[in-house]
A tleap script that builds the chain and sets N, CA, C and O, in Angstrom:
source leaprc.protein.ff14SB
mol = sequence {
  NMET ALA CYS THR SER VAL GLN LYS ASN ASN
  VAL GLY THR VAL PHE ARG MET THR PHE LYS
  ASP CYS ASP ALA VAL VAL ILE ASP ILE SER
  SER ALA THR THR LYS GLU LEU ILE PHE GLU
  SER ALA ASP GLY ALA ARG SER ALA LYS ALA
  GLY VAL PHE ALA THR ASN GLY THR ASP GLY
  VAL LEU ASP TYR THR THR GLU ALA ALA PHE
  LEU ASN ILE ALA GLY THR TRP SER ILE GLN
  GLY HIE VAL VAL ILE GLY ALA GLN ASP PHE
  TYR THR ASP ILE GLN GLN PHE THR VAL ILE
  ASP ASN CLEU
}
set mol.1.N position { -100.165 11.188 -109.879 }
set mol.1.CA position { -101.172 12.172 -109.540 }
set mol.1.C position { -100.686 13.524 -110.025 }
set mol.1.O position { -99.584 13.944 -109.669 }
set mol.2.N position { -101.464 14.200 -110.813 }
set mol.2.CA position { -101.036 15.455 -111.427 }
set mol.2.C position { -101.292 16.673 -110.552 }
set mol.2.O position { -100.437 17.554 -110.470 }
set mol.3.N position { -102.444 16.745 -109.899 }
set mol.3.CA position { -102.753 17.971 -109.151 }
set mol.3.C position { -102.163 17.904 -107.746 }
set mol.3.O position { -102.174 16.858 -107.097 }
set mol.4.N position { -101.652 19.038 -107.296 }
set mol.4.CA position { -101.124 19.127 -105.937 }
set mol.4.C position { -102.068 19.901 -105.035 }
set mol.4.O position { -101.893 19.937 -103.818 }
set mol.5.N position { -103.081 20.526 -105.648 }
set mol.5.CA position { -104.104 21.199 -104.856 }
set mol.5.C position { -105.438 21.143 -105.586 }
set mol.5.O position { -105.496 21.074 -106.814 }
set mol.6.N position { -106.502 21.173 -104.801 }
set mol.6.CA position { -107.856 21.117 -105.326 }
set mol.6.C position { -108.743 21.894 -104.366 }
set mol.6.O position { -108.463 21.960 -103.169 }
set mol.7.N position { -109.803 22.479 -104.885 }
set mol.7.CA position { -110.706 23.261 -104.047 }
set mol.7.C position { -111.618 22.348 -103.230 }
set mol.7.O position { -112.027 21.281 -103.689 }
set mol.8.N position { -111.926 22.787 -102.013 }
set mol.8.CA position { -112.838 22.077 -101.130 }
set mol.8.C position { -114.194 21.896 -101.823 }
set mol.8.O position { -114.691 22.808 -102.483 }
set mol.9.N position { -114.772 20.725 -101.663 }
set mol.9.CA position { -116.087 20.342 -102.194 }
set mol.9.C position { -116.142 20.210 -103.711 }
set mol.9.O position { -117.235 20.147 -104.274 }
set mol.10.N position { -114.990 20.166 -104.396 }
set mol.10.CA position { -115.011 19.900 -105.840 }
set mol.10.C position { -115.652 18.544 -106.110 }
set mol.10.O position { -115.413 17.572 -105.393 }
set mol.11.N position { -116.459 18.499 -107.146 }
set mol.11.CA position { -117.068 17.250 -107.613 }
set mol.11.C position { -116.598 17.043 -109.053 }
set mol.11.O position { -116.646 17.966 -109.867 }
set mol.12.N position { -116.148 15.837 -109.358 }
set mol.12.CA position { -115.700 15.543 -110.712 }
set mol.12.C position { -114.197 15.664 -110.912 }
set mol.12.O position { -113.718 15.519 -112.037 }
set mol.13.N position { -113.446 15.925 -109.857 }
set mol.13.CA position { -111.988 15.963 -109.963 }
set mol.13.C position { -111.473 14.529 -110.073 }
set mol.13.O position { -111.851 13.667 -109.280 }
set mol.14.N position { -110.612 14.280 -111.055 }
set mol.14.CA position { -110.077 12.936 -111.271 }
set mol.14.C position { -108.712 12.816 -110.616 }
set mol.14.O position { -107.799 13.586 -110.916 }
set mol.15.N position { -108.577 11.845 -109.720 }
set mol.15.CA position { -107.285 11.492 -109.126 }
set mol.15.C position { -106.794 10.257 -109.853 }
set mol.15.O position { -107.546 9.301 -110.042 }
set mol.16.N position { -105.531 10.272 -110.261 }
set mol.16.CA position { -104.959 9.194 -111.071 }
set mol.16.C position { -103.648 8.735 -110.442 }
set mol.16.O position { -102.771 9.548 -110.147 }
set mol.17.N position { -103.524 7.437 -110.243 }
set mol.17.CA position { -102.303 6.848 -109.701 }
set mol.17.C position { -101.795 5.786 -110.682 }
set mol.17.O position { -102.577 5.055 -111.290 }
set mol.18.N position { -100.464 5.721 -110.820 }
set mol.18.CA position { -99.836 4.733 -111.698 }
set mol.18.C position { -99.015 3.777 -110.847 }
set mol.18.O position { -98.205 4.203 -110.023 }
set mol.19.N position { -99.226 2.503 -111.049 }
set mol.19.CA position { -98.519 1.457 -110.303 }
set mol.19.C position { -97.229 1.109 -111.026 }
set mol.19.O position { -97.231 0.785 -112.214 }
set mol.20.N position { -96.110 1.182 -110.277 }
set mol.20.CA position { -94.786 0.874 -110.828 }
set mol.20.C position { -94.019 0.017 -109.843 }
set mol.20.O position { -94.252 0.081 -108.636 }
set mol.21.N position { -93.092 -0.794 -110.366 }
set mol.21.CA position { -92.243 -1.591 -109.493 }
set mol.21.C position { -91.030 -0.767 -109.054 }
set mol.21.O position { -90.946 0.426 -109.345 }
set mol.22.N position { -90.098 -1.405 -108.358 }
set mol.22.CA position { -88.926 -0.691 -107.817 }
set mol.22.C position { -88.035 -0.098 -108.894 }
set mol.22.O position { -87.291 0.848 -108.632 }
set mol.23.N position { -88.101 -0.644 -110.111 }
set mol.23.CA position { -87.302 -0.129 -111.219 }
set mol.23.C position { -88.074 0.896 -112.049 }
set mol.23.O position { -87.663 1.247 -113.155 }
set mol.24.N position { -89.194 1.370 -111.506 }
set mol.24.CA position { -90.053 2.361 -112.171 }
set mol.24.C position { -90.694 1.820 -113.446 }
set mol.24.O position { -91.053 2.582 -114.344 }
set mol.25.N position { -90.832 0.489 -113.515 }
set mol.25.CA position { -91.508 -0.134 -114.648 }
set mol.25.C position { -92.989 -0.269 -114.301 }
set mol.25.O position { -93.339 -0.727 -113.213 }
set mol.26.N position { -93.842 0.128 -115.218 }
set mol.26.CA position { -95.284 0.069 -115.000 }
set mol.26.C position { -95.733 -1.377 -114.784 }
set mol.26.O position { -95.279 -2.287 -115.477 }
set mol.27.N position { -96.633 -1.578 -113.812 }
set mol.27.CA position { -97.198 -2.893 -113.515 }
set mol.27.C position { -98.539 -3.030 -114.233 }
set mol.27.O position { -99.391 -2.146 -114.139 }
set mol.28.N position { -98.720 -4.118 -114.938 }
set mol.28.CA position { -99.997 -4.421 -115.591 }
set mol.28.C position { -100.990 -4.817 -114.495 }
set mol.28.O position { -100.833 -5.863 -113.865 }
set mol.29.N position { -102.011 -3.986 -114.267 }
set mol.29.CA position { -102.995 -4.247 -113.219 }
set mol.29.C position { -104.343 -4.693 -113.801 }
set mol.29.O position { -105.356 -4.690 -113.102 }
set mol.30.N position { -104.349 -5.071 -115.064 }
set mol.30.CA position { -105.605 -5.399 -115.753 }
set mol.30.C position { -106.360 -6.567 -115.127 }
set mol.30.O position { -107.577 -6.658 -115.293 }
set mol.31.N position { -105.681 -7.459 -114.416 }
set mol.31.CA position { -106.360 -8.602 -113.804 }
set mol.31.C position { -106.626 -8.406 -112.316 }
set mol.31.O position { -106.942 -9.366 -111.614 }
set mol.32.N position { -106.502 -7.188 -111.833 }
set mol.32.CA position { -106.710 -6.909 -110.404 }
set mol.32.C position { -108.155 -7.187 -110.000 }
set mol.32.O position { -109.097 -6.824 -110.705 }
set mol.33.N position { -108.307 -7.840 -108.845 }
set mol.33.CA position { -109.641 -8.102 -108.304 }
set mol.33.C position { -110.045 -7.031 -107.299 }
set mol.33.O position { -111.235 -6.805 -107.081 }
set mol.34.N position { -109.083 -6.381 -106.697 }
set mol.34.CA position { -109.315 -5.232 -105.825 }
set mol.34.C position { -108.633 -4.049 -106.474 }
set mol.34.O position { -107.454 -4.121 -106.821 }
set mol.35.N position { -109.364 -2.962 -106.642 }
set mol.35.CA position { -108.819 -1.740 -107.251 }
set mol.35.C position { -109.346 -0.571 -106.420 }
set mol.35.O position { -110.545 -0.291 -106.423 }
set mol.36.N position { -108.447 0.109 -105.712 }
set mol.36.CA position { -108.913 1.206 -104.875 }
set mol.36.C position { -107.845 2.283 -104.708 }
set mol.36.O position { -106.644 2.033 -104.809 }
set mol.37.N position { -108.335 3.482 -104.449 }
set mol.37.CA position { -107.478 4.585 -104.049 }
set mol.37.C position { -107.846 4.897 -102.610 }
set mol.37.O position { -109.012 5.123 -102.285 }
set mol.38.N position { -106.842 4.905 -101.760 }
set mol.38.CA position { -107.045 5.138 -100.334 }
set mol.38.C position { -106.690 6.591 -100.045 }
set mol.38.O position { -105.606 7.058 -100.394 }
set mol.39.N position { -107.611 7.299 -99.406 }
set mol.39.CA position { -107.414 8.705 -99.066 }
set mol.39.C position { -107.344 8.854 -97.551 }
set mol.39.O position { -108.065 8.178 -96.817 }
set mol.40.N position { -106.478 9.735 -97.096 }
set mol.40.CA position { -106.464 10.149 -95.698 }
set mol.40.C position { -106.687 11.650 -95.689 }
set mol.40.O position { -105.884 12.410 -96.229 }
set mol.41.N position { -107.790 12.073 -95.067 }
set mol.41.CA position { -108.145 13.492 -95.062 }
set mol.41.C position { -107.284 14.259 -94.070 }
set mol.41.O position { -106.519 13.668 -93.308 }
set mol.42.N position { -107.411 15.552 -94.086 }
set mol.42.CA position { -106.614 16.426 -93.219 }
set mol.42.C position { -106.860 16.152 -91.739 }
set mol.42.O position { -106.009 16.468 -90.907 }
set mol.43.N position { -108.007 15.571 -91.397 }
set mol.43.CA position { -108.283 15.256 -89.989 }
set mol.43.C position { -107.897 13.816 -89.629 }
set mol.43.O position { -108.177 13.364 -88.519 }
set mol.44.N position { -107.258 13.093 -90.554 }
set mol.44.CA position { -106.764 11.747 -90.283 }
set mol.44.C position { -107.721 10.622 -90.613 }
set mol.44.O position { -107.365 9.453 -90.470 }
set mol.45.N position { -108.932 10.947 -91.054 }
set mol.45.CA position { -109.889 9.892 -91.420 }
set mol.45.C position { -109.477 9.263 -92.746 }
set mol.45.O position { -109.086 9.962 -93.681 }
set mol.46.N position { -109.570 7.940 -92.818 }
set mol.46.CA position { -109.219 7.217 -94.043 }
set mol.46.C position { -110.454 6.657 -94.720 }
set mol.46.O position { -111.407 6.233 -94.066 }
set mol.47.N position { -110.418 6.665 -96.044 }
set mol.47.CA position { -111.498 6.053 -96.810 }
set mol.47.C position { -110.920 5.481 -98.096 }
set mol.47.O position { -110.067 6.089 -98.742 }
set mol.48.N position { -111.404 4.299 -98.449 }
set mol.48.CA position { -110.988 3.643 -99.687 }
set mol.48.C position { -112.091 3.846 -100.718 }
set mol.48.O position { -113.259 3.555 -100.460 }
set mol.49.N position { -111.711 4.345 -101.881 }
set mol.49.CA position { -112.656 4.595 -102.963 }
set mol.49.C position { -112.359 3.635 -104.103 }
set mol.49.O position { -111.199 3.411 -104.452 }
set mol.50.N position { -113.410 3.071 -104.680 }
set mol.50.CA position { -113.238 2.140 -105.792 }
set mol.50.C position { -112.568 2.848 -106.963 }
set mol.50.O position { -112.996 3.924 -107.382 }
set mol.51.N position { -111.530 2.241 -107.476 }
set mol.51.CA position { -110.828 2.789 -108.629 }
set mol.51.C position { -111.322 2.160 -109.917 }
set mol.51.O position { -111.836 1.041 -109.921 }
set mol.52.N position { -111.162 2.884 -110.995 }
set mol.52.CA position { -111.499 2.370 -112.327 }
set mol.52.C position { -110.284 2.540 -113.222 }
set mol.52.O position { -109.488 3.461 -113.035 }
set mol.53.N position { -110.147 1.656 -114.184 }
set mol.53.CA position { -109.035 1.764 -115.121 }
set mol.53.C position { -109.204 2.998 -115.990 }
set mol.53.O position { -110.306 3.306 -116.443 }
set mol.54.N position { -108.106 3.699 -116.218 }
set mol.54.CA position { -108.130 4.835 -117.137 }
set mol.54.C position { -108.301 4.319 -118.567 }
set mol.54.O position { -108.981 4.945 -119.379 }
set mol.55.N position { -107.686 3.183 -118.870 }
set mol.55.CA position { -107.831 2.536 -120.184 }
set mol.55.C position { -108.287 1.101 -119.936 }
set mol.55.O position { -109.477 0.842 -119.757 }
set mol.56.N position { -107.327 0.166 -119.926 }
set mol.56.CA position { -107.679 -1.235 -119.679 }
set mol.56.C position { -106.842 -1.864 -118.567 }
set mol.56.O position { -106.934 -3.069 -118.329 }
set mol.57.N position { -106.035 -1.066 -117.890 }
set mol.57.CA position { -105.221 -1.541 -116.776 }
set mol.57.C position { -103.825 -1.990 -117.156 }
set mol.57.O position { -102.964 -2.092 -116.282 }
set mol.58.N position { -103.569 -2.261 -118.423 }
set mol.58.CA position { -102.229 -2.697 -118.820 }
set mol.58.C position { -101.203 -1.575 -118.662 }
set mol.58.O position { -100.000 -1.832 -118.604 }
set mol.59.N position { -101.681 -0.331 -118.592 }
set mol.59.CA position { -100.793 0.821 -118.409 }
set mol.59.C position { -100.545 1.139 -116.937 }
set mol.59.O position { -99.833 2.091 -116.620 }
set mol.60.N position { -101.138 0.335 -116.026 }
set mol.60.CA position { -100.923 0.520 -114.600 }
set mol.60.C position { -101.660 1.687 -113.986 }
set mol.60.O position { -101.379 2.061 -112.847 }
set mol.61.N position { -102.606 2.279 -114.718 }
set mol.61.CA position { -103.251 3.513 -114.264 }
set mol.61.C position { -104.640 3.237 -113.704 }
set mol.61.O position { -105.454 2.539 -114.310 }
set mol.62.N position { -104.885 3.817 -112.511 }
set mol.62.CA position { -106.155 3.689 -111.824 }
set mol.62.C position { -106.673 5.073 -111.477 }
set mol.62.O position { -105.916 5.912 -110.989 }
set mol.63.N position { -107.952 5.324 -111.723 }
set mol.63.CA position { -108.580 6.632 -111.483 }
set mol.63.C position { -109.675 6.548 -110.435 }
set mol.63.O position { -110.277 5.495 -110.221 }
set mol.64.N position { -109.920 7.676 -109.789 }
set mol.64.CA position { -111.112 7.880 -108.962 }
set mol.64.C position { -111.596 9.295 -109.227 }
set mol.64.O position { -110.800 10.234 -109.207 }
set mol.65.N position { -112.891 9.461 -109.475 }
set mol.65.CA position { -113.491 10.763 -109.716 }
set mol.65.C position { -114.296 11.158 -108.482 }
set mol.65.O position { -115.164 10.411 -108.031 }
set mol.66.N position { -113.997 12.344 -107.940 }
set mol.66.CA position { -114.623 12.756 -106.685 }
set mol.66.C position { -116.124 12.940 -106.812 }
set mol.66.O position { -116.649 13.328 -107.855 }
set mol.67.N position { -116.790 12.646 -105.708 }
set mol.67.CA position { -118.236 12.743 -105.585 }
set mol.67.C position { -118.584 13.868 -104.608 }
set mol.67.O position { -117.708 14.394 -103.923 }
set mol.68.N position { -119.851 14.226 -104.550 }
set mol.68.CA position { -120.311 15.260 -103.625 }
set mol.68.C position { -119.981 14.873 -102.179 }
set mol.68.O position { -120.054 13.703 -101.804 }
set mol.69.N position { -119.624 15.863 -101.392 }
set mol.69.CA position { -119.348 15.730 -99.954 }
set mol.69.C position { -118.078 14.936 -99.641 }
set mol.69.O position { -117.864 14.568 -98.487 }
set mol.70.N position { -117.232 14.664 -100.637 }
set mol.70.CA position { -116.014 13.911 -100.345 }
set mol.70.C position { -114.874 14.829 -99.896 }
set mol.70.O position { -114.333 14.643 -98.805 }
set mol.71.N position { -114.508 15.797 -100.700 }
set mol.71.CA position { -113.405 16.710 -100.358 }
set mol.71.C position { -113.943 17.834 -99.470 }
set mol.71.O position { -113.971 18.998 -99.869 }
set mol.72.N position { -114.363 17.469 -98.274 }
set mol.72.CA position { -115.084 18.410 -97.423 }
set mol.72.C position { -114.269 18.996 -96.274 }
set mol.72.O position { -114.815 19.713 -95.435 }
set mol.73.N position { -112.985 18.706 -96.225 }
set mol.73.CA position { -112.122 19.232 -95.165 }
set mol.73.C position { -110.891 19.859 -95.801 }
set mol.73.O position { -110.160 19.201 -96.542 }
set mol.74.N position { -110.666 21.137 -95.507 }
set mol.74.CA position { -109.484 21.819 -96.028 }
set mol.74.C position { -108.238 21.350 -95.278 }
set mol.74.O position { -108.292 21.021 -94.093 }
set mol.75.N position { -107.112 21.328 -95.999 }
set mol.75.CA position { -105.846 20.939 -95.390 }
set mol.75.C position { -105.098 19.945 -96.261 }
set mol.75.O position { -105.434 19.743 -97.428 }
set mol.76.N position { -104.079 19.329 -95.677 }
set mol.76.CA position { -103.228 18.386 -96.401 }
set mol.76.C position { -103.814 16.985 -96.329 }
set mol.76.O position { -104.073 16.461 -95.245 }
set mol.77.N position { -104.018 16.391 -97.483 }
set mol.77.CA position { -104.539 15.035 -97.620 }
set mol.77.C position { -103.437 14.135 -98.185 }
set mol.77.O position { -102.458 14.614 -98.758 }
set mol.78.N position { -103.617 12.824 -98.013 }
set mol.78.CA position { -102.715 11.838 -98.612 }
set mol.78.C position { -103.535 10.882 -99.466 }
set mol.78.O position { -104.727 10.679 -99.236 }
set mol.79.N position { -102.863 10.299 -100.462 }
set mol.79.CA position { -103.504 9.336 -101.361 }
set mol.79.C position { -102.512 8.219 -101.656 }
set mol.79.O position { -101.309 8.450 -101.785 }
set mol.80.N position { -103.048 6.993 -101.761 }
set mol.80.CA position { -102.230 5.829 -102.120 }
set mol.80.C position { -103.105 4.855 -102.899 }
set mol.80.O position { -104.244 4.589 -102.515 }
set mol.81.N position { -102.575 4.330 -103.981 }
set mol.81.CA position { -103.278 3.325 -104.756 }
set mol.81.C position { -103.022 1.934 -104.205 }
set mol.81.O position { -101.954 1.662 -103.656 }
set mol.82.N position { -104.019 1.043 -104.356 }
set mol.82.CA position { -103.898 -0.335 -103.888 }
set mol.82.C position { -104.635 -1.259 -104.845 }
set mol.82.O position { -105.788 -1.005 -105.191 }
set mol.83.N position { -103.976 -2.328 -105.271 }
set mol.83.CA position { -104.613 -3.373 -106.075 }
set mol.83.C position { -104.188 -4.737 -105.554 }
set mol.83.O position { -103.118 -4.895 -104.965 }
set mol.84.N position { -105.055 -5.719 -105.785 }
set mol.84.CA position { -104.747 -7.114 -105.477 }
set mol.84.C position { -104.841 -7.885 -106.782 }
set mol.84.O position { -105.850 -7.834 -107.484 }
set mol.85.N position { -103.754 -8.609 -107.095 }
set mol.85.CA position { -103.696 -9.446 -108.288 }
set mol.85.C position { -103.291 -10.841 -107.819 }
set mol.85.O position { -102.130 -11.082 -107.488 }
set mol.86.N position { -104.252 -11.751 -107.795 }
set mol.86.CA position { -103.980 -13.094 -107.272 }
set mol.86.C position { -103.575 -13.001 -105.809 }
set mol.86.O position { -104.312 -12.451 -104.991 }
set mol.87.N position { -102.406 -13.536 -105.479 }
set mol.87.CA position { -101.909 -13.500 -104.101 }
set mol.87.C position { -101.036 -12.278 -103.840 }
set mol.87.O position { -100.456 -12.150 -102.762 }
set mol.88.N position { -100.940 -11.384 -104.813 }
set mol.88.CA position { -100.061 -10.221 -104.688 }
set mol.88.C position { -100.857 -8.966 -104.339 }
set mol.88.O position { -101.925 -8.707 -104.894 }
set mol.89.N position { -100.303 -8.194 -103.402 }
set mol.89.CA position { -100.822 -6.877 -103.031 }
set mol.89.C position { -99.835 -5.838 -103.538 }
set mol.89.O position { -98.642 -5.924 -103.250 }
set mol.90.N position { -100.316 -4.867 -104.283 }
set mol.90.CA position { -99.458 -3.784 -104.764 }
set mol.90.C position { -99.995 -2.452 -104.269 }
set mol.90.O position { -101.201 -2.206 -104.295 }
set mol.91.N position { -99.084 -1.594 -103.817 }
set mol.91.CA position { -99.407 -0.243 -103.375 }
set mol.91.C position { -98.534 0.747 -104.130 }
set mol.91.O position { -97.394 0.435 -104.475 }
set mol.92.N position { -99.058 1.930 -104.385 }
set mol.92.CA position { -98.250 3.005 -104.955 }
set mol.92.C position { -97.562 3.742 -103.821 }
set mol.92.O position { -97.828 3.486 -102.646 }
set mol.93.N position { -96.675 4.659 -104.182 }
set mol.93.CA position { -96.120 5.574 -103.197 }
set mol.93.C position { -97.251 6.431 -102.650 }
set mol.93.O position { -98.258 6.651 -103.323 }
set mol.94.N position { -97.081 6.906 -101.441 }
set mol.94.CA position { -98.050 7.835 -100.860 }
set mol.94.C position { -97.720 9.227 -101.365 }
set mol.94.O position { -96.568 9.659 -101.335 }
set mol.95.N position { -98.750 9.923 -101.830 }
set mol.95.CA position { -98.575 11.293 -102.301 }
set mol.95.C position { -99.500 12.208 -101.512 }
set mol.95.O position { -100.515 11.772 -100.969 }
set mol.96.N position { -99.138 13.463 -101.459 }
set mol.96.CA position { -99.956 14.432 -100.728 }
set mol.96.C position { -100.482 15.514 -101.664 }
set mol.96.O position { -99.870 15.843 -102.680 }
set mol.97.N position { -101.625 16.048 -101.288 }
set mol.97.CA position { -102.207 17.183 -102.004 }
set mol.97.C position { -102.936 18.040 -100.987 }
set mol.97.O position { -103.239 17.592 -99.882 }
set mol.98.N position { -103.209 19.256 -101.365 }
set mol.98.CA position { -103.867 20.202 -100.468 }
set mol.98.C position { -105.289 20.475 -100.943 }
set mol.98.O position { -105.524 20.742 -102.122 }
set mol.99.N position { -106.227 20.405 -100.015 }
set mol.99.CA position { -107.591 20.829 -100.282 }
set mol.99.C position { -107.704 22.258 -99.758 }
set mol.99.O position { -107.519 22.522 -98.570 }
set mol.100.N position { -108.014 23.174 -100.680 }
set mol.100.CA position { -108.034 24.602 -100.357 }
set mol.100.C position { -109.464 25.046 -100.070 }
set mol.100.O position { -110.387 24.719 -100.816 }
set mol.101.N position { -109.637 25.792 -98.986 }
set mol.101.CA position { -110.944 26.289 -98.596 }
set mol.101.C position { -111.474 27.288 -99.625 }
set mol.101.O position { -110.703 27.909 -100.356 }
set mol.102.N position { -112.776 27.430 -99.670 }
set mol.102.CA position { -113.450 28.400 -100.543 }
set mol.102.C position { -113.890 29.614 -99.721 }
set mol.102.O position { -113.872 29.582 -98.491 }
set mol.103.N position { -114.276 30.663 -100.404 }
set mol.103.CA position { -114.785 31.865 -99.715 }
set mol.103.C position { -116.132 31.586 -99.100 }
set mol.103.O position { -116.723 32.470 -98.479 }
savepdb mol mol.pdb
quit
């Protein structure tokens, strides 16, 4: 995830997570049947958003582009990627970002 802060109510902001194993080797997620980015807002509410491949999934990268009314609470948020490949569940590290209020 590149951005550490984003403005409240932004639409079209792309969140990107890369899946890696313990040796920091990228995981091929191209055959994933579940692809999602899980967000926890500043008030503790969680929501899973459908992820899409940035390319074809072999690079381990999953994106979500924000929609209207999603980033609606200022404060510290968390994000984690999740995919299911066959009987395997893979999660990324949890990362945090700040949603900054507007005037």
